[in-house]
Structure formats: C-alpha cells, structure tokens
N, C-alpha and C positions, 0 to 999 in steps of 0.2 A: 187667380192663377192656380192651375191644377198642380198638385204635388206629383213628383215623378212616381211612376208605378212601382219602381223598386223600393222606394221609401215606404209607400203604402203597404207593400207586401211584408216588409220587415215589421212595420207597426202592427199589422194584423197578427203576425206570428208571435210578437211579444205579448199582445193582449191574450192570445191563446194560452201562452205559458202562465200568465197571471191567473187566468180562469182555471187552468188545470191545478195550480197550486191551491186555489181556494177550495176546489172540490176534493182535494186529497190532503187537506190541512193536517195540523199537528196530531189530532186525535187518531186519524186513520194511520198515519205514519207510526205513531207510538204503538198502536195495536199490532201493526204488521211486525214491528221489531220484537214483540214479546210472544206472539202466538205460536211460533215454531217450537217453543218449549213444551207445548202440549203434546208434541209428537215424540219427545224424548223418553225413552225407557231405560236409559243408561246414563252414567256420569261421564261426560266428555273428558278425555285425557289430553287431547291435542285438537285445537280448533283452527281452521283456516277461514278467514273472512276477507273477501276482496270486493272493493267498491264500498267502503264503509260509509263515507260521507260525514255528516255531523257527528260529533262525539255522542250527542244525545240519542243518535240512531244506531250506535254501535251494538250489534246483537251479540257479540262475543263477550261483552263487558262483564256479565254475571260470572264468567269463568276465569277472569284475569287472576284471581287468587289461587285457583285450584287446578288450572290446566295450562299447558303450553299453548299460547295463542299467537298466531302469525297474521298480521293485518297488512293489507295493501290499499293505499289511498294516494293516487297521483295528484289530487287537487292540493296545492301547496298549503293553503290556510287550514284545510281539514287535517292534512298530515301533521302540521305543527301542533294543532290542538290535541290530536290523538297522542303524539309523541310526548307532549308535556304531561298529559294525564297518565300515560303508561310508564313514566320514568320511575315510579315507585313500585312497579311490579316487575321483578326480574325475569319472569317467565313470559313476558309479552314482548314481541318484536313488531315494530312498525316500519314498513318500507314505503318510500315515495314512488314506487314503480307501478306501471301498468303491466298486467300479465298479458303476454303476447306470444307470438311464434318465434321470436328472436330477441336477443338482448342488445340490439343496436339503437334503442330508443325509438319513440313513435311520435307522430304529430298528434296533438291532443286538443280537442275543443273544450274550452272552459268558459262558460258565460257568467260565472260567479253568482249563479242563481240555483245551485244544486243541480245544474244540467251540465254533464260532462261526459265525453266519450272519445274513443280513439278514432282518428280520421280514417274513413274507409268503411266503417260499419254503418248499418242502417238503423238508427235509433227510432224509437216510437215518437220521440219529441220532434216537432217540426220547427226548423230554424231557417231564417232567411239567409241568403248568401252573404250579405254584409255582416250579419251577426257571426256567421261561421268564420269569416276572415279575421274579424276583430278579436275573436276569442282564441285563435289558433296559437299554440306554443308547443315546444318539444319537451317531452318528459322521458326519464329513463324507463326501460322496459326489462322484463325478466321472463324467462321460460319457467313455468311452474315446476317442471321436473328438476330444475337446478336446486330447489330447496325442499322438495317433497321426496322423502325417502320411504313413504308408506306409513307415516305415523298418524295422519289425521283421521279421526273417527267422526268428526262433524265438520262439514264444509258449507259455507254460506256465500253465495255468489250473486252480486247485484252490480253488473258491469255494463249496463246499457247496451245489451246485445252483443257483447264481446265474450260472453261466458264460455262459448265453445272453444275459444282460443286458450282458455285455461283447462277445461275439462279434458280435451284431447291429449294434453301433456301430463295429466294427473297420474301419479304413481299410486297414491293411496286409493283404497276402496272404502270410503267412509260408511259408517252405519247409517248416517242420515246426510242427505245432500239436498240443500235448498237452493233453488235456481229461479231467478226472475225470468219466468217463461209464461208469457201471457196466454190467456185462454184461447184455444184454437178457433172458437166461434166468434171471436172479436174481429172488428174491422182490420185491426193491425195484427199481423202474424210475425212472431220472432223469426228472423232470417235463418236461424240454425235450429229451429224447432225439430225438424226431422232428424238431423244429426245427433242432437242431444238425446232425444227419446230412443233412437237406435242404440246409442252407446249405453244408455241405462238398461235397456232390455238385454243387450249382449253381456252386461256385467252383473246381471241378477238383481236389478232394481225394479221396484214397482212404485207407481205414484200412489201415495197414501193420503194426500190432502192438498188443499190450496190455502194460501194466505194472501188475499188481495191479488197481486200480480205474480206471486211466487208459487212454484210447484214444489211439493215436498216429496222426495223419493227416498225409499228405505230399501236396504239390502238385507236379504235373509231374515233371520229372526232378530230384528233390531230391538 
C-alpha cells in the first residue's frame, strides 16, 4: 500500500532538516556565535539580542557582567533556560516575546528542533503543512521601539527572516549590527534583503564582513 503523498512530503522535509543540522553541527554554530567579536573595536555598553535560541548559542553572554543586555526568545524552553541563567545578572533582561510590528501577539511555528519563526514570514527552512499546523502556537509580541530608547551599541538579530520587523522600528543606531542575511548569490534569498540593505545604507552602515549566514554592518568609525 502506498503511503499518502502528504505524509511522504512531510517525511522528506523532516529528513532535510536532520541533514541540515548534521551539516551545520555544533562546531559551526559555536564558531558563528564567537566570530562577531573579531569585528568589535569598542566595549559594548548596551546589547540587544533577538532570536537567541539555546543558552550555549547566546552571543551576548560574554557581556552579561559588564553591559546592559536585552534578550528576546519566544521559544518557551529556551526562554526558561536563559531566564534561569540570567537571574544572577541584574543588568540582563530576558523577554518571551517575538519582535514584530504590533504588540497583539503573533502565531508562532515551533517544531522543538531549533526551528521557529513567526507565521507569515518565508523562512529558509522548508516545512511540510502538517508540521506547520502541529507546531503552531501563539506567543506575545513587542514593537522594538517600546523598549529601545537609543541605548544599544551592539545589536544581534537571528529571527528567521523576521529581522526587518525589528530593524524598521529600531531607535538605536548601534555601532555594530549583525543580521542573519544570507549571501545574495545563494539559492535562497532573504525576503527583506533589499529593505535591510537600503536601511543600512540610509543610516550610514557598510557591510564589513560575514559570519556563516550573518552579515556584519558597521556604522561610522566603529
């Protein structure tokens, strides 16, 4: 008996995810977390990190003792782990919100595999329809401008193609801005590549380097 085509498609997508994880395993993820430090020529005083993920992948963690750090992570288990670790650091705030265009909450896909994104964006990760429905839940949302008063000098965004929904509301003009913005010559193109690059150009940023899938933008004499 042949399996339904929908099941086969979901199985194919799941295998694709496992293969992707194998190719981008812990060593690459670890290096990606640390390499942005090579571009720092200043000591951050206020850091914003959105889409943190696992505690071990938290890129702002080296500054928890010395800077005011604001973290956003809507995946519940990751949020709880980060909150527990940050409770001893009074200058660290952790929010379970997704950064978005309104504060009414958003539908959120969470497959419990490190794959999570706001419903409606077009992520690089391919998911079957059954996977999407099974993982959908509602999470609180926040507009970045509600908490950003211009204080951040380092901003790190890894929001599965929702980065533009944070950047366009950003009051701060950080010295260094790190955005998951895939290479333009890859098969996949970030849906807001043009808007993000235009915003950077209009606000005096230039791309100074890349870290795996991240673009590193610097403003002025950083």
